[in-house]
C-alpha positions, 0 to 999 in steps of 0.5 A: 377434292381428295381429303388430304388429311384422311389420306395422310392418316391412311398413309401414316398407318400404312407407313407404320406397318410397311416402312422403315424409320427412314421412310421410303417416300413411296406414292400413296396415290396416283403420283400425278403432279397436280399439286404443282402451282399450289400455294403454301403458307409459311409462318415464321416467328420474327424478322428480328433474328437472322436465322428466321430470315434465312429460314423464310428465304430458304423455304420459299426458294425451295418451294418455288424451285418445285413449282409452288406459289408461296405466302411468307409471313412473320409474326414479330414474336407476337403469338396473337399476330401469328394466329391472325396471320395463319387464320388469314392464310387459311381464308386465302385458301393455301394448300398447306402450311409450314409453321414455326410457332412463336408460342407452341401452345397457342395454335390449337384453335386456328389449326382446327380451322386448318383441319376443317379446311383440309389443309395439312400442317408441317411443324417447322423446327419448333414442335406445336403442342396440344393439337392433333392437327399437326401432320409432320415435324421437321427439326434438328436433333435438339438434345444433341445441340445441348450435348454439344454445348455441354461437351464444349464446356467439359472439354475446355475446363478439363472436367474429365481430368478432375479440374475444378471447381469452376463457376458456371451460369446457366441460360435456357431459351424461351419458356413457350418454345418446346425446343427449350426443354430438349436443349436444356435436358441435353446439356444438363445430362452431361453437366449434372454429374459435375454439379453433383461433385461440385466441380461446377458451381452455379453461384447464383443458385439458379439451376432449374429450367423455370429459373433460367429461361429467356422469354422470346430468346431475347438478347437484352433480356439475357443481358439484364439477367446476367448483369443481375447475376454478376452484381449479386453473386460475383463481386469477389468471384469470376465466371468461368463458363456460361451455358447459352443455348442461342447466339442472340442470348450469347451476345447479350451475356457477352455484353453484360460481361464486358460491361463488368470488366471481363475481357480486359486486365486479369478478367478473361472472358468465360467460355460461352456457348451458342447456337445457330452460327449467326453472323455476329456470333461467328465474328465474335468467335473469330475475335476470341469472345464467344467461344462456340456455337452449334451450326444447323444448316438451315438450307437443309432444314428448309429443303426437308420441309419443302420436300415434305410439303411436296410429298403431301400435296402429291399424295406421297408418304414423306420421309421421316426418321423418328416416329415416336420421340416427339409427342405433342401431348396429343399424339406422336408427330412423325419427324425428320431430324437433322444433325447439328455440328459444333463450331469454334475458332478451330473449324469455322473455316472448314464448316462454314466457309468451305461449306458455303454458308458464309464467305470470307468477305462476309466474316471480315466485314 
């Protein structure tokens, strides 16, 4: 049996010398299609989020179309459960693993078992940290997600024209998700100058990443925090904007605001950003509640991950477009990054409906 991990290391070295950043996908082995029929294990975080259901189905569909068997598991937001599931997939003899980590620092030991069993690992959407046993990473340009959210707030408030001051509150994702920092840093790179000049004011005083994270990206947790902020800091003031990194958090924030009287009378809803173009949030945008979301075509992400697995199992070099930026604390993990799209009421039909992501009927239910 060919040692796939050794082959990957060799091809990675060769690629760094011979390939451009976009990769070429050239064969490093015989090019035979003997991998068809192999089994690929897919570990997703939770079934509680619409996006991970879409990811799981899309990855499975792409792999099956390529002739692979699949084993899809969901960890239900429990790191211990996910570790146990991955360990079980290894014992079942899967030929490759595609993993969207729940806790990006909890997989070191189980991925060593994968390496010992010569099972290559693709880190899906969330970079797995602290282990050398991650071969490739596929995601979106996560700092760009944050920049899109911040840019929307800047434009809608007219900050570049000198308008203000406005009150803004900041939310971030789960502290155990590596993407959280990229989203937040991307947004704050654009927002910080306006905080410095007091055109934007965070009345709660909660501005550091550690102060604004939302464990497991949980909507009810975000709602509870927003309710507390409104009670403590906005008894006689109003919120003008909320930086939210994800649609589930956005809905939680929105529910807290509506319970506080926003959206009625003389208390208009603030600008509220989001991410993932989940159905509930797109409907909310159409209804004039949530303001914006960042659309990431999960079909494309799943296709890239499936192509990577196919290349690895056929001894080819997967295409990447970033070799240095995503260091997991042990090594720079070769990555393929896709580009997101900002969506609001003005362009959802063109981006989401014409693009085939949703139908008009789905959005009107």
